Each structure stands twice: as C-alpha cells, then as structure tokens.
PDB file of N, CA, C and O in Angstrom:
ATOM      1  N   MET A   1       0.442   5.625   8.681  1.00  0.00           N
ATOM      2  CA  MET A   1       0.225   5.224   7.306  1.00  0.00           C
ATOM      3  C   MET A   1      -0.908   6.018   6.675  1.00  0.00           C
ATOM      4  O   MET A   1      -0.823   6.455   5.528  1.00  0.00           O
ATOM      5  N   ILE A   2      -1.961   6.192   7.445  1.00  0.00           N
ATOM      6  CA  ILE A   2      -3.115   6.926   6.923  1.00  0.00           C
ATOM      7  C   ILE A   2      -2.709   8.336   6.521  1.00  0.00           C
ATOM      8  O   ILE A   2      -3.089   8.817   5.454  1.00  0.00           O
ATOM      9  N   GLN A   3      -1.937   8.993   7.376  1.00  0.00           N
ATOM     10  CA  GLN A   3      -1.482  10.353   7.089  1.00  0.00           C
ATOM     11  C   GLN A   3      -0.525  10.364   5.905  1.00  0.00           C
ATOM     12  O   GLN A   3      -0.590  11.261   5.066  1.00  0.00           O
ATOM     13  N   GLN A   4       0.355   9.384   5.831  1.00  0.00           N
ATOM     14  CA  GLN A   4       1.321   9.338   4.738  1.00  0.00           C
ATOM     15  C   GLN A   4       0.622   9.134   3.396  1.00  0.00           C
ATOM     16  O   GLN A   4       1.002   9.757   2.405  1.00  0.00           O
ATOM     17  N   VAL A   5      -0.383   8.280   3.352  1.00  0.00           N
ATOM     18  CA  VAL A   5      -1.153   8.081   2.116  1.00  0.00           C
ATOM     19  C   VAL A   5      -1.814   9.390   1.703  1.00  0.00           C
ATOM     20  O   VAL A   5      -1.817   9.746   0.524  1.00  0.00           O
ATOM     21  N   LYS A   6      -2.367  10.097   2.662  1.00  0.00           N
ATOM     22  CA  LYS A   6      -3.015  11.381   2.370  1.00  0.00           C
ATOM     23  C   LYS A   6      -2.014  12.382   1.804  1.00  0.00           C
ATOM     24  O   LYS A   6      -2.302  13.081   0.833  1.00  0.00           O
ATOM     25  N   GLU A   7      -0.828  12.443   2.422  1.00  0.00           N
ATOM     26  CA  GLU A   7       0.201  13.370   1.957  1.00  0.00           C
ATOM     27  C   GLU A   7       0.729  12.983   0.582  1.00  0.00           C
ATOM     28  O   GLU A   7       0.856  13.837  -0.295  1.00  0.00           O
ATOM     29  N   LEU A   8       1.038  11.705   0.386  1.00  0.00           N
ATOM     30  CA  LEU A   8       1.570  11.258  -0.900  1.00  0.00           C
ATOM     31  C   LEU A   8       0.581  11.452  -2.042  1.00  0.00           C
ATOM     32  O   LEU A   8       0.981  11.711  -3.177  1.00  0.00           O
ATOM     33  N   SER A   9      -0.699  11.329  -1.747  1.00  0.00           N
ATOM     34  CA  SER A   9      -1.731  11.489  -2.781  1.00  0.00           C
ATOM     35  C   SER A   9      -2.215  12.932  -2.890  1.00  0.00           C
ATOM     36  O   SER A   9      -3.145  13.228  -3.641  1.00  0.00           O
ATOM     37  N   GLN A  10      -1.588  13.814  -2.148  1.00  0.00           N
ATOM     38  CA  GLN A  10      -1.994  15.226  -2.108  1.00  0.00           C
ATOM     39  C   GLN A  10      -3.483  15.344  -1.778  1.00  0.00           C
ATOM     40  O   GLN A  10      -4.221  16.094  -2.417  1.00  0.00           O
ATOM     41  N   SER A  11      -3.900  14.593  -0.775  1.00  0.00           N
ATOM     42  CA  SER A  11      -5.266  14.566  -0.237  1.00  0.00           C
ATOM     43  C   SER A  11      -6.303  14.003  -1.203  1.00  0.00           C
ATOM     44  O   SER A  11      -7.503  14.174  -0.984  1.00  0.00           O
ATOM     45  N   GLU A  12      -5.858  13.332  -2.272  1.00  0.00           N
ATOM     46  CA  GLU A  12      -6.801  12.719  -3.202  1.00  0.00           C
ATOM     47  C   GLU A  12      -7.297  11.374  -2.698  1.00  0.00           C
ATOM     48  O   GLU A  12      -8.350  10.903  -3.126  1.00  0.00           O
ATOM     49  N   VAL A  13      -6.548  10.749  -1.790  1.00  0.00           N
ATOM     50  CA  VAL A  13      -6.939   9.453  -1.240  1.00  0.00           C
ATOM     51  C   VAL A  13      -7.034   9.584   0.270  1.00  0.00           C
ATOM     52  O   VAL A  13      -6.087  10.010   0.931  1.00  0.00           O
ATOM     53  N   THR A  14      -8.186   9.212   0.805  1.00  0.00           N
ATOM     54  CA  THR A  14      -8.381   9.178   2.248  1.00  0.00           C
ATOM     55  C   THR A  14      -8.585   7.717   2.629  1.00  0.00           C
ATOM     56  O   THR A  14      -9.546   7.074   2.206  1.00  0.00           O
ATOM     57  N   LEU A  15      -7.677   7.219   3.422  1.00  0.00           N
ATOM     58  CA  LEU A  15      -7.680   5.806   3.794  1.00  0.00           C
ATOM     59  C   LEU A  15      -8.274   5.665   5.185  1.00  0.00           C
ATOM     60  O   LEU A  15      -7.779   6.267   6.137  1.00  0.00           O
ATOM     61  N   GLY A  16      -9.317   4.884   5.306  1.00  0.00           N
ATOM     62  CA  GLY A  16      -9.929   4.640   6.601  1.00  0.00           C
ATOM     63  C   GLY A  16      -9.190   3.539   7.354  1.00  0.00           C
ATOM     64  O   GLY A  16      -8.535   2.693   6.745  1.00  0.00           O
ATOM     65  N   ALA A  17      -9.297   3.557   8.672  1.00  0.00           N
ATOM     66  CA  ALA A  17      -8.607   2.564   9.502  1.00  0.00           C
ATOM     67  C   ALA A  17      -9.053   1.145   9.156  1.00  0.00           C
ATOM     68  O   ALA A  17      -8.220   0.241   9.088  1.00  0.00           O
ATOM     69  N   GLY A  18     -10.344   0.937   8.939  1.00  0.00           N
ATOM     70  CA  GLY A  18     -10.845  -0.394   8.593  1.00  0.00           C
ATOM     71  C   GLY A  18     -10.263  -0.895   7.283  1.00  0.00           C
ATOM     72  O   GLY A  18      -9.905  -2.066   7.162  1.00  0.00           O
ATOM     73  N   THR A  19     -10.169  -0.009   6.307  1.00  0.00           N
ATOM     74  CA  THR A  19      -9.583  -0.363   5.015  1.00  0.00           C
ATOM     75  C   THR A  19      -8.103  -0.696   5.180  1.00  0.00           C
ATOM     76  O   THR A  19      -7.619  -1.686   4.631  1.00  0.00           O
ATOM     77  N   LEU A  20      -7.391   0.130   5.935  1.00  0.00           N
ATOM     78  CA  LEU A  20      -5.962  -0.084   6.153  1.00  0.00           C
ATOM     79  C   LEU A  20      -5.707  -1.436   6.811  1.00  0.00           C
ATOM     80  O   LEU A  20      -4.914  -2.231   6.306  1.00  0.00           O
ATOM     81  N   TYR A  21      -6.369  -1.698   7.926  1.00  0.00           N
ATOM     82  CA  TYR A  21      -6.084  -2.932   8.658  1.00  0.00           C
ATOM     83  C   TYR A  21      -6.571  -4.171   7.917  1.00  0.00           C
ATOM     84  O   TYR A  21      -5.942  -5.226   8.001  1.00  0.00           O
ATOM     85  N   GLY A  22      -7.671  -4.058   7.199  1.00  0.00           N
ATOM     86  CA  GLY A  22      -8.130  -5.176   6.378  1.00  0.00           C
ATOM     87  C   GLY A  22      -7.111  -5.519   5.302  1.00  0.00           C
ATOM     88  O   GLY A  22      -6.824  -6.691   5.060  1.00  0.00           O
ATOM     89  N   ASN A  23      -6.568  -4.493   4.657  1.00  0.00           N
ATOM     90  CA  ASN A  23      -5.562  -4.718   3.620  1.00  0.00           C
ATOM     91  C   ASN A  23      -4.249  -5.231   4.207  1.00  0.00           C
ATOM     92  O   ASN A  23      -3.610  -6.102   3.618  1.00  0.00           O
ATOM     93  N   LEU A  24      -3.842  -4.704   5.354  1.00  0.00           N
ATOM     94  CA  LEU A  24      -2.625  -5.199   6.000  1.00  0.00           C
ATOM     95  C   LEU A  24      -2.765  -6.681   6.345  1.00  0.00           C
ATOM     96  O   LEU A  24      -1.820  -7.451   6.174  1.00  0.00           O
ATOM     97  N   ASP A  25      -3.933  -7.078   6.827  1.00  0.00           N
ATOM     98  CA  ASP A  25      -4.161  -8.499   7.133  1.00  0.00           C
ATOM     99  C   ASP A  25      -4.028  -9.355   5.877  1.00  0.00           C
ATOM    100  O   ASP A  25      -3.428 -10.429   5.918  1.00  0.00           O
ATOM    101  N   ARG A  26      -4.589  -8.883   4.758  1.00  0.00           N
ATOM    102  CA  ARG A  26      -4.486  -9.639   3.508  1.00  0.00           C
ATOM    103  C   ARG A  26      -3.037  -9.688   3.005  1.00  0.00           C
ATOM    104  O   ARG A  26      -2.587 -10.719   2.506  1.00  0.00           O
ATOM    105  N   LEU A  27      -2.311  -8.575   3.137  1.00  0.00           N
ATOM    106  CA  LEU A  27      -0.910  -8.543   2.715  1.00  0.00           C
ATOM    107  C   LEU A  27      -0.058  -9.476   3.574  1.00  0.00           C
ATOM    108  O   LEU A  27       0.835 -10.153   3.064  1.00  0.00           O
ATOM    109  N   LEU A  28      -0.335  -9.510   4.879  1.00  0.00           N
ATOM    110  CA  LEU A  28       0.368 -10.439   5.773  1.00  0.00           C
ATOM    111  C   LEU A  28       0.107 -11.880   5.365  1.00  0.00           C
ATOM    112  O   LEU A  28       1.029 -12.689   5.266  1.00  0.00           O
ATOM    113  N   GLU A  29      -1.162 -12.189   5.130  1.00  0.00           N
ATOM    114  CA  GLU A  29      -1.550 -13.552   4.767  1.00  0.00           C
ATOM    115  C   GLU A  29      -0.907 -13.991   3.450  1.00  0.00           C
ATOM    116  O   GLU A  29      -0.540 -15.155   3.283  1.00  0.00           O
ATOM    117  N   ALA A  30      -0.775 -13.036   2.513  1.00  0.00           N
ATOM    118  CA  ALA A  30      -0.179 -13.345   1.212  1.00  0.00           C
ATOM    119  C   ALA A  30       1.348 -13.383   1.262  1.00  0.00           C
ATOM    120  O   ALA A  30       1.989 -13.829   0.311  1.00  0.00           O
ATOM    121  N   GLY A  31       1.928 -12.920   2.363  1.00  0.00           N
ATOM    122  CA  GLY A  31       3.382 -12.917   2.491  1.00  0.00           C
ATOM    123  C   GLY A  31       4.051 -11.708   1.870  1.00  0.00           C
ATOM    124  O   GLY A  31       5.266 -11.713   1.668  1.00  0.00           O
ATOM    125  N   PHE A  32       3.277 -10.661   1.560  1.00  0.00           N
ATOM    126  CA  PHE A  32       3.842  -9.463   0.936  1.00  0.00           C
ATOM    127  C   PHE A  32       4.397  -8.470   1.960  1.00  0.00           C
ATOM    128  O   PHE A  32       5.232  -7.634   1.615  1.00  0.00           O
ATOM    129  N   VAL A  33       3.950  -8.553   3.196  1.00  0.00           N
ATOM    130  CA  VAL A  33       4.516  -7.777   4.300  1.00  0.00           C
ATOM    131  C   VAL A  33       4.685  -8.714   5.483  1.00  0.00           C
ATOM    132  O   VAL A  33       4.073  -9.781   5.545  1.00  0.00           O
ATOM    133  N   ALA A  34       5.526  -8.297   6.422  1.00  0.00           N
ATOM    134  CA  ALA A  34       5.741  -9.062   7.649  1.00  0.00           C
ATOM    135  C   ALA A  34       5.724  -8.082   8.815  1.00  0.00           C
ATOM    136  O   ALA A  34       6.041  -6.905   8.646  1.00  0.00           O
ATOM    137  N   THR A  35       5.359  -8.561   9.984  1.00  0.00           N
ATOM    138  CA  THR A  35       5.406  -7.690  11.156  1.00  0.00           C
ATOM    139  C   THR A  35       6.865  -7.448  11.516  1.00  0.00           C
ATOM    140  O   THR A  35       7.716  -8.324  11.362  1.00  0.00           O
ATOM    141  N   ASP A  36       7.131  -6.245  11.996  1.00  0.00           N
ATOM    142  CA  ASP A  36       8.499  -5.851  12.317  1.00  0.00           C
ATOM    143  C   ASP A  36       8.551  -5.208  13.696  1.00  0.00           C
ATOM    144  O   ASP A  36       9.294  -4.255  13.927  1.00  0.00           O
ATOM    145  N   GLY A  37       7.753  -5.746  14.601  1.00  0.00           N
ATOM    146  CA  GLY A  37       7.764  -5.255  15.969  1.00  0.00           C
ATOM    147  C   GLY A  37       6.439  -4.644  16.393  1.00  0.00           C
ATOM    148  O   GLY A  37       5.544  -4.397  15.584  1.00  0.00           O
ATOM    149  N   GLN A  38       6.353  -4.412  17.689  1.00  0.00           N
ATOM    150  CA  GLN A  38       5.137  -3.834  18.271  1.00  0.00           C
ATOM    151  C   GLN A  38       5.526  -3.123  19.557  1.00  0.00           C
ATOM    152  O   GLN A  38       6.433  -3.554  20.269  1.00  0.00           O
ATOM    153  N   GLU A  39       4.838  -2.040  19.842  1.00  0.00           N
ATOM    154  CA  GLU A  39       5.037  -1.327  21.095  1.00  0.00           C
ATOM    155  C   GLU A  39       3.715  -0.698  21.505  1.00  0.00           C
ATOM    156  O   GLU A  39       2.789  -0.599  20.700  1.00  0.00           O
ATOM    157  N   THR A  40       3.633  -0.280  22.745  1.00  0.00           N
ATOM    158  CA  THR A  40       2.440   0.401  23.227  1.00  0.00           C
ATOM    159  C   THR A  40       2.758   1.882  23.348  1.00  0.00           C
ATOM    160  O   THR A  40       3.722   2.273  24.006  1.00  0.00           O
ATOM    161  N   VAL A  41       1.934   2.698  22.702  1.00  0.00           N
ATOM    162  CA  VAL A  41       2.096   4.150  22.731  1.00  0.00           C
ATOM    163  C   VAL A  41       0.774   4.743  23.188  1.00  0.00           C
ATOM    164  O   VAL A  41      -0.265   4.501  22.574  1.00  0.00           O
ATOM    165  N   ASP A  42       0.812   5.518  24.263  1.00  0.00           N
ATOM    166  CA  ASP A  42      -0.399   6.126  24.822  1.00  0.00           C
ATOM    167  C   ASP A  42      -1.487   5.088  25.076  1.00  0.00           C
ATOM    168  O   ASP A  42      -2.668   5.346  24.844  1.00  0.00           O
ATOM    169  N   GLY A  43      -1.080   3.909  25.555  1.00  0.00           N
ATOM    170  CA  GLY A  43      -2.030   2.862  25.897  1.00  0.00           C
ATOM    171  C   GLY A  43      -2.568   2.082  24.716  1.00  0.00           C
ATOM    172  O   GLY A  43      -3.438   1.229  24.889  1.00  0.00           O
ATOM    173  N   ARG A  44      -2.069   2.357  23.513  1.00  0.00           N
ATOM    174  CA  ARG A  44      -2.556   1.661  22.324  1.00  0.00           C
ATOM    175  C   ARG A  44      -1.414   0.891  21.673  1.00  0.00           C
ATOM    176  O   ARG A  44      -0.279   1.364  21.611  1.00  0.00           O
ATOM    177  N   ALA A  45      -1.738  -0.298  21.191  1.00  0.00           N
ATOM    178  CA  ALA A  45      -0.728  -1.116  20.515  1.00  0.00           C
ATOM    179  C   ALA A  45      -0.398  -0.496  19.162  1.00  0.00           C
ATOM    180  O   ALA A  45      -1.292  -0.132  18.398  1.00  0.00           O
ATOM    181  N   ARG A  46       0.872  -0.383  18.883  1.00  0.00           N
ATOM    182  CA  ARG A  46       1.338   0.121  17.595  1.00  0.00           C
ATOM    183  C   ARG A  46       2.189  -0.974  16.970  1.00  0.00           C
ATOM    184  O   ARG A  46       3.212  -1.379  17.522  1.00  0.00           O
ATOM    185  N   ARG A  47       1.748  -1.445  15.808  1.00  0.00           N
ATOM    186  CA  ARG A  47       2.478  -2.495  15.104  1.00  0.00           C
ATOM    187  C   ARG A  47       3.258  -1.888  13.947  1.00  0.00           C
ATOM    188  O   ARG A  47       2.840  -0.902  13.341  1.00  0.00           O
ATOM    189  N   TYR A  48       4.381  -2.489  13.660  1.00  0.00           N
ATOM    190  CA  TYR A  48       5.214  -2.052  12.553  1.00  0.00           C
ATOM    191  C   TYR A  48       5.295  -3.164  11.526  1.00  0.00           C
ATOM    192  O   TYR A  48       5.311  -4.346  11.868  1.00  0.00           O
ATOM    193  N   TYR A  49       5.345  -2.770  10.262  1.00  0.00           N
ATOM    194  CA  TYR A  49       5.371  -3.728   9.162  1.00  0.00           C
ATOM    195  C   TYR A  49       6.538  -3.413   8.246  1.00  0.00           C
ATOM    196  O   TYR A  49       7.009  -2.277   8.177  1.00  0.00           O
ATOM    197  N   ILE A  50       6.995  -4.440   7.545  1.00  0.00           N
ATOM    198  CA  ILE A  50       8.058  -4.282   6.561  1.00  0.00           C
ATOM    199  C   ILE A  50       7.664  -5.068   5.315  1.00  0.00           C
ATOM    200  O   ILE A  50       7.097  -6.157   5.408  1.00  0.00           O
ATOM    201  N   ILE A  51       7.969  -4.507   4.159  1.00  0.00           N
ATOM    202  CA  ILE A  51       7.656  -5.212   2.914  1.00  0.00           C
ATOM    203  C   ILE A  51       8.648  -6.360   2.734  1.00  0.00           C
ATOM    204  O   ILE A  51       9.831  -6.225   3.046  1.00  0.00           O
ATOM    205  N   THR A  52       8.160  -7.473   2.235  1.00  0.00           N
ATOM    206  CA  THR A  52       9.021  -8.628   1.980  1.00  0.00           C
ATOM    207  C   THR A  52       9.559  -8.556   0.548  1.00  0.00           C
ATOM    208  O   THR A  52       9.141  -7.707  -0.240  1.00  0.00           O
ATOM    209  N   GLY A  53      10.474  -9.441   0.229  1.00  0.00           N
ATOM    210  CA  GLY A  53      10.984  -9.506  -1.141  1.00  0.00           C
ATOM    211  C   GLY A  53       9.871  -9.788  -2.132  1.00  0.00           C
ATOM    212  O   GLY A  53       9.799  -9.158  -3.187  1.00  0.00           O
ATOM    213  N   ASP A  54       8.998 -10.741  -1.797  1.00  0.00           N
ATOM    214  CA  ASP A  54       7.851 -11.037  -2.668  1.00  0.00           C
ATOM    215  C   ASP A  54       6.933  -9.828  -2.798  1.00  0.00           C
ATOM    216  O   ASP A  54       6.397  -9.562  -3.874  1.00  0.00           O
ATOM    217  N   GLY A  55       6.755  -9.103  -1.705  1.00  0.00           N
ATOM    218  CA  GLY A  55       5.909  -7.921  -1.738  1.00  0.00           C
ATOM    219  C   GLY A  55       6.475  -6.839  -2.632  1.00  0.00           C
ATOM    220  O   GLY A  55       5.746  -6.212  -3.401  1.00  0.00           O
ATOM    221  N   GLU A  56       7.779  -6.622  -2.532  1.00  0.00           N
ATOM    222  CA  GLU A  56       8.419  -5.603  -3.377  1.00  0.00           C
ATOM    223  C   GLU A  56       8.350  -5.998  -4.848  1.00  0.00           C
ATOM    224  O   GLU A  56       8.056  -5.166  -5.706  1.00  0.00           O
ATOM    225  N   GLN A  57       8.621  -7.267  -5.137  1.00  0.00           N
ATOM    226  CA  GLN A  57       8.565  -7.749  -6.516  1.00  0.00           C
ATOM    227  C   GLN A  57       7.146  -7.590  -7.084  1.00  0.00           C
ATOM    228  O   GLN A  57       6.975  -7.164  -8.226  1.00  0.00           O
ATOM    229  N   THR A  58       6.153  -7.928  -6.293  1.00  0.00           N
ATOM    230  CA  THR A  58       4.767  -7.819  -6.738  1.00  0.00           C
ATOM    231  C   THR A  58       4.372  -6.358  -6.938  1.00  0.00           C
ATOM    232  O   THR A  58       3.682  -6.030  -7.902  1.00  0.00           O
ATOM    233  N   ALA A  59       4.803  -5.480  -6.036  1.00  0.00           N
ATOM    234  CA  ALA A  59       4.491  -4.056  -6.165  1.00  0.00           C
ATOM    235  C   ALA A  59       5.132  -3.470  -7.428  1.00  0.00           C
ATOM    236  O   ALA A  59       4.505  -2.680  -8.135  1.00  0.00           O
ATOM    237  N   ARG A  60       6.358  -3.852  -7.704  1.00  0.00           N
ATOM    238  CA  ARG A  60       7.034  -3.372  -8.922  1.00  0.00           C
ATOM    239  C   ARG A  60       6.320  -3.874 -10.176  1.00  0.00           C
ATOM    240  O   ARG A  60       6.128  -3.114 -11.125  1.00  0.00           O
ATOM    241  N   ALA A  61       5.929  -5.136 -10.186  1.00  0.00           N
ATOM    242  CA  ALA A  61       5.230  -5.696 -11.340  1.00  0.00           C
ATOM    243  C   ALA A  61       3.876  -5.025 -11.537  1.00  0.00           C
ATOM    244  O   ALA A  61       3.490  -4.732 -12.668  1.00  0.00           O
ATOM    245  N   GLU A  62       3.165  -4.783 -10.465  1.00  0.00           N
ATOM    246  CA  GLU A  62       1.851  -4.131 -10.570  1.00  0.00           C
ATOM    247  C   GLU A  62       1.995  -2.686 -11.031  1.00  0.00           C
ATOM    248  O   GLU A  62       1.174  -2.193 -11.804  1.00  0.00           O
ATOM    249  N   THR A  63       3.038  -2.007 -10.558  1.00  0.00           N
ATOM    250  CA  THR A  63       3.296  -0.633 -10.997  1.00  0.00           C
ATOM    251  C   THR A  63       3.578  -0.592 -12.494  1.00  0.00           C
ATOM    252  O   THR A  63       3.074   0.285 -13.196  1.00  0.00           O
ATOM    253  N   ALA A  64       4.375  -1.528 -12.983  1.00  0.00           N
ATOM    254  CA  ALA A  64       4.671  -1.602 -14.416  1.00  0.00           C
ATOM    255  C   ALA A  64       3.408  -1.905 -15.211  1.00  0.00           C
ATOM    256  O   ALA A  64       3.180  -1.315 -16.268  1.00  0.00           O
ATOM    257  N   ARG A  65       2.585  -2.824 -14.706  1.00  0.00           N
ATOM    258  CA  ARG A  65       1.334  -3.171 -15.396  1.00  0.00           C
ATOM    259  C   ARG A  65       0.413  -1.972 -15.503  1.00  0.00           C
ATOM    260  O   ARG A  65      -0.164  -1.718 -16.561  1.00  0.00           O
ATOM    261  N   LEU A  66       0.272  -1.231 -14.408  1.00  0.00           N
ATOM    262  CA  LEU A  66      -0.601  -0.058 -14.410  1.00  0.00           C
ATOM    263  C   LEU A  66      -0.049   1.043 -15.309  1.00  0.00           C
ATOM    264  O   LEU A  66      -0.816   1.756 -15.956  1.00  0.00           O
ATOM    265  N   SER A  67       1.269   1.188 -15.354  1.00  0.00           N
ATOM    266  CA  SER A  67       1.897   2.173 -16.231  1.00  0.00           C
ATOM    267  C   SER A  67       1.622   1.842 -17.693  1.00  0.00           C
ATOM    268  O   SER A  67       1.317   2.729 -18.491  1.00  0.00           O
ATOM    269  N   GLN A  68       1.730   0.560 -18.040  1.00  0.00           N
ATOM    270  CA  GLN A  68       1.433   0.135 -19.408  1.00  0.00           C
ATOM    271  C   GLN A  68      -0.031   0.358 -19.749  1.00  0.00           C
ATOM    272  O   GLN A  68      -0.357   0.779 -20.859  1.00  0.00           O
ATOM    273  N   LEU A  69      -0.907   0.082 -18.807  1.00  0.00           N
ATOM    274  CA  LEU A  69      -2.334   0.300 -19.010  1.00  0.00           C
ATOM    275  C   LEU A  69      -2.638   1.774 -19.225  1.00  0.00           C
ATOM    276  O   LEU A  69      -3.436   2.127 -20.093  1.00  0.00           O
ATOM    277  N   ALA A  70      -2.002   2.638 -18.433  1.00  0.00           N
ATOM    278  CA  ALA A  70      -2.201   4.084 -18.587  1.00  0.00           C
ATOM    279  C   ALA A  70      -1.695   4.556 -19.948  1.00  0.00           C
ATOM    280  O   ALA A  70      -2.323   5.406 -20.579  1.00  0.00           O
ATOM    281  N   ALA A  71      -0.564   4.013 -20.407  1.00  0.00           N
ATOM    282  CA  ALA A  71      -0.024   4.384 -21.718  1.00  0.00           C
ATOM    283  C   ALA A  71      -0.991   3.980 -22.833  1.00  0.00           C
ATOM    284  O   ALA A  71      -1.190   4.730 -23.788  1.00  0.00           O
ATOM    285  N   LYS A  72      -1.586   2.800 -22.710  1.00  0.00           N
ATOM    286  CA  LYS A  72      -2.577   2.362 -23.703  1.00  0.00           C
ATOM    287  C   LYS A  72      -3.786   3.278 -23.697  1.00  0.00           C
ATOM    288  O   LYS A  72      -4.300   3.637 -24.757  1.00  0.00           O
ATOM    289  N   ALA A  73      -4.241   3.656 -22.523  1.00  0.00           N
ATOM    290  CA  ALA A  73      -5.399   4.551 -22.423  1.00  0.00           C
ATOM    291  C   ALA A  73      -5.092   5.903 -23.074  1.00  0.00           C
ATOM    292  O   ALA A  73      -5.949   6.473 -23.751  1.00  0.00           O
ATOM    293  N   LYS A  74      -3.877   6.418 -22.872  1.00  0.00           N
ATOM    294  CA  LYS A  74      -3.488   7.687 -23.495  1.00  0.00           C
ATOM    295  C   LYS A  74      -3.507   7.577 -25.016  1.00  0.00           C
ATOM    296  O   LYS A  74      -3.951   8.496 -25.705  1.00  0.00           O
ATOM    297  N   ARG A  75      -3.022   6.446 -25.539  1.00  0.00           N
ATOM    298  CA  ARG A  75      -3.036   6.254 -26.990  1.00  0.00           C
ATOM    299  C   ARG A  75      -4.460   6.211 -27.509  1.00  0.00           C
ATOM    300  O   ARG A  75      -4.763   6.813 -28.539  1.00  0.00           O
ATOM    301  N   VAL A  76      -5.324   5.515 -26.820  1.00  0.00           N
ATOM    302  CA  VAL A  76      -6.723   5.403 -27.250  1.00  0.00           C
ATOM    303  C   VAL A  76      -7.405   6.773 -27.224  1.00  0.00           C
ATOM    304  O   VAL A  76      -8.204   7.100 -28.101  1.00  0.00           O
ATOM    305  N   LEU A  77      -7.075   7.560 -26.206  1.00  0.00           N
ATOM    306  CA  LEU A  77      -7.677   8.886 -26.084  1.00  0.00           C
ATOM    307  C   LEU A  77      -6.988   9.948 -26.916  1.00  0.00           C
ATOM    308  O   LEU A  77      -7.462  11.081 -27.002  1.00  0.00           O
ATOM    309  N   GLY A  78      -5.873   9.587 -27.529  1.00  0.00           N
ATOM    310  CA  GLY A  78      -5.165  10.517 -28.390  1.00  0.00           C
ATOM    311  C   GLY A  78      -4.394  11.588 -27.634  1.00  0.00           C
ATOM    312  O   GLY A  78      -4.134  12.663 -28.174  1.00  0.00           O
ATOM    313  N   SER A  79      -4.028  11.304 -26.393  1.00  0.00           N
ATOM    314  CA  SER A  79      -3.303  12.295 -25.587  1.00  0.00           C
ATOM    315  C   SER A  79      -1.830  12.222 -25.880  1.00  0.00           C
ATOM    316  O   SER A  79      -1.048  12.976 -25.301  1.00  0.00           O
TER     317      SER A  79
END
C-alpha cells in the first residue's frame, strides 16, 4: 500500500507505516474496510483488506465533496 500510494501520487505523498496502520485500524472500526485474509511472508504477518459497501459509498461522497470544494476555490481564484 505504501508503495502504491507513492506511485499513484507520483511521489508527492509518502505514507509512513504508523500512519497507514493507524488509519487502517480506524477504517476497520468504522466499518469502511474489512479484513480479507492473512498470511505469513518471510516471517512477517501480511494482512489483506477489502473496502466495504459503506466504505465505497463514503469514499465516493468525499471525492465529490472535495471536487466541489476545488471548483469553488478555482472560481474564487479566477482560474
């Protein structure tokens, strides 16, 4: 996930392990993601997650909200 965030953001976002796992715990608690298995790779536990229906709905709504906010900012700045 850390590498994927870096690639998707074209290295503009660097996600630390503590930030990632803290956020995953909050997303699990809120019901926005669910665990989807676990395995041990090179002696380390690797957990897999899947977005839930509520998580997808919330992500779509937040994306729309941020898009509207960006459009308002562009209007204010005259872009």
